[in-house]
Phi, psi and omega in degrees: 000139179231163174263171179297144187070207180239016180285147179277165176294152178297148184264349181216169184299315178301323179293328176301314180298316180294320184294326181268002176088014182263143174241166184227037180296137184300325183291345180270355181292146175299158177300156183300151178301148184110339173273108184264013185301311183290312176302320179295318179295319179292325177296318176296321177296319179300320179294319180295318179293320181296330181269351181287134179230145180228066190282334183283140186283080176250158178303331182274351188292309183295314174301323179294320178299317180294316180298315179299316179296319180294318179295318179298317178298316182294322177295315182288317188280329190227302191299308182294312178294324181291321177296329180286339180216080180294339181264009179294160180306145180288129181259119176256114178266124182262114181233162179168183184282167177301130176075015181284347180094025181298309184297319178299319179295314179300313179302320182290323181291327181261000176058040176201151180275085185259339182234135185293141175232158179171177182273339179285140181239143354281144178279308181276101180268326174236148184292149179239124178248124181241134183213170173291145179308328181293339183259358189296328183300319181299314183285333178284338180296334175084014176289319175277133183052059185293342181282353181258132180282128180285140178215152177263000183239151174302149183215154173262001180275117180293351178271008179246158176237111182279114181264130181226140175255145181220109181301334181288342179276126184293150176300154178091359184218137178222147177250138175238112180276108186268159174299165183296137180288342178243031182300149176286347179266120183303317182298325179293318179296317180297318180294321179300316178296320179296318181291321179297327179287349179258011185271143167281326180219133179262125173250106181267130179246124176223178184237167178299332183275341190230013186292342180263006180299152185290318187300311178302322182290328175299317180289325176296321177297318178299317179296319179297318179297328180281347185073023183285156176280133185229141167226150184234147174238123174260109191260156172055051180265122177302143184304320184287346182250004187303306183298316184294312183292315180298320180294320180295316180295319178299323178295318178297320179296318180296321179298329180264017179059035176240023185295337181274354179291132179300136179236124179246133183249124179252123181284162171299135183203177179270163177242135184284184184295340177270000182080024183249151175284156177299146181302323182296334180281318185269349186304313181300317180291318178298322179292320178300314179292324180297318178295321178296318180294328184281345185250107182297324180293320179295318178297318180297323178295320177299312182299314183295321181294312181293318180295316178297319178296319180295321179294316179295325182288348178295326189299307179296325179295319179290326177298319179292324177296316180296320177297319178295322177295319176300318180296325178298312181295317180297321179294318178298318178297318180296319178296316178300318183295324178296322178290311182298322178296319179297319182276337169295319177298322178296317177297319179296322179297319177295313179302316180294323179296333178276353185243337187263006176086357183295334180286346183258033180245168173063231186297320179298316180298315181298316181290327177294316178298319178295318180298315181291318187286340186254357184246151173265010191303307188289313184296317182290319182291326180292321183289310183197093191298306187294319186292330185260019183303313183295320180296320178298313181298318181294321180301313183283334177294325180283331184233067182283341189301315182302318180294315179297317181294324178295317179299316178298320181294320177299313180300314182296316182295316180293320178298318179298318179298314184291321177298318182296314182290326178294319179295318180294319179296317179299319180296316180294318179296317180299314180296320179297319179289323183297331180278355181248132184302319179289322179292319181301325181287341181265350187286148169233150185305325184292342179289345180290346182231165176291167182302148180297329182267011181300315180305318179294320180292327177293318178300317178296319179302313183294317179298315179297320180294317179298319176297323178295324178296316179298321177296323176297316180299314180295318182294318181293330180262010187296327182265010176244187183260016185296309183297320182289329188265353180238155178288162177301327180295327178295325175298316179297319180295319177297322176300319177297321179297319179295321177299319177297323179298324179298328182276356181266171183280345177227181179278358178283153185263117182277148169271176180300317180296318183290326174297319182294323183269341179072019182217169175087180178240164181268120183276300186293305184298317181293320180297320180297309184293326177293324178295327182277310189251335189094155187302311182296322179296322178299310180298318180297319180297314180294320179296317180296317180296320179293315179299320180297317179296315181295324177296316178296322179294319178300318178297319179299313182288329175297322177295324177291317179295331182298337177299324177278312187296328178297325180292318178290326179296320179291328182267345186295127175286163179297134182296336184275356187303309183298317180296320180294320177297318181292319178296318179296320179295320179296319179295320179295317182295317178296318179292324179298313180295321179295324184279351175088016177271096178277143179290146177269131177283160176307140180093356173095005180266149183287144177269000000 
């Protein structure tokens, strides 16, 4: 086995630190124990990440969920427990592609068959952690990788961590044999990534046949971005290709700014009856790790470099999370606005319909003309209201049909208008959501139409409004002699006149001819009402009736819009999520700088 280039392995612990790119400058040491600023900041960050939600189906949502889960895992699995014990044993996570020989290498380094090997893939289904017996207490406590259940037996459950002790492994150092990074099992791949994020040092194992595969390089890029300490093993290299393959891999590493990472080359060789590589093959790598384990300063330098890099790498990840949270809120607002715009337009259509005369067409116009033409109501009431009370009552008692028919026509016309605007608003809101990725995911087919019970609610609205109009008529005439001097039917008839006034463009009451021509003033009807209430009272009565109707319509349409708005309200993330993430990130960064954890630049040099 050789290292990259032709340089020999370091002969002493200080050289180990230099060879791997670690420094031990006093000013880079973390602040003395007792300063809880950084752990407290990370705990607050963990809470902010845990409460962040990205429920709306946006392109950024799924990546944000993955990023949030990865950050939470890293905080739980590595950053918080490692900060609590900077002197804990160094954890080397051994990762690599399927069949790269990771388990065989681990077994050979600890001189015991601790991790299963075989031809069936994947072999490593649950991670195996091997350490010196003196260090087992730390790993059994479960502070590191707390989500994995400790076990003393091999397991096929990826949620377990098989702990094994090996006296041949020096204290201060532990190996974790991770599942394949390109496993066909999704859970294994996810676990491999999680374990690598909990490593103090990444040992990547690849082969002469697969060292250029994309998946390992993706993880190497991730490690480089984190500022993690990396070492590589190129396994099963034919003797005749050693120089060529090693040189090519070293060139690739240099291109990716990983040229300072130690590279160990293992030639093709036999495996003994215990499934171990010959000592002469593993001795240089075993010696390198032994020297690292023996030097507390070198181990501390590794920890500080990886920890500092991981802390610094939080910032861009948190920035992307905050941006995704902002997008969630903006999307929810946009969806709400599309709905509100559709129903605002519906309200405007109703308002316009009460002002432009469209309500006074067709059946309403015909019944109004009949109502005006067949009654003596206005002329008699205008001449002498009190004296002709009996005649008015008798007239309407004999001919109730015009009033009833006019009332039915008003109800039908208004119901048609309200159904139409509600249906149109629902269609526009549905179309607006369908064109938005988050809205499309929230839609249900029934939202394309108004509520099934809308016709019944419209009928109740109209009846309630008509009763309200009659109450207005009675209230406005309460201090006069109108109610006392006219029959109850005259109040109802006056109410119908007021309803017609609501459908006109002014508070004046149109006759059939004037409605048809759209011009002029109402002589008889207006004179009658003015005689009863006075000009200002007439206008006030019509305005109140119109306002009451529009208010009821707004409530009706708000209930229709709520079918959409309730969905966004249920899916809407907390508006404070992005701000909390940014504040937490700022606190972590300030605490990191105060604590002396400088980020490691690519290649292992301090920034």
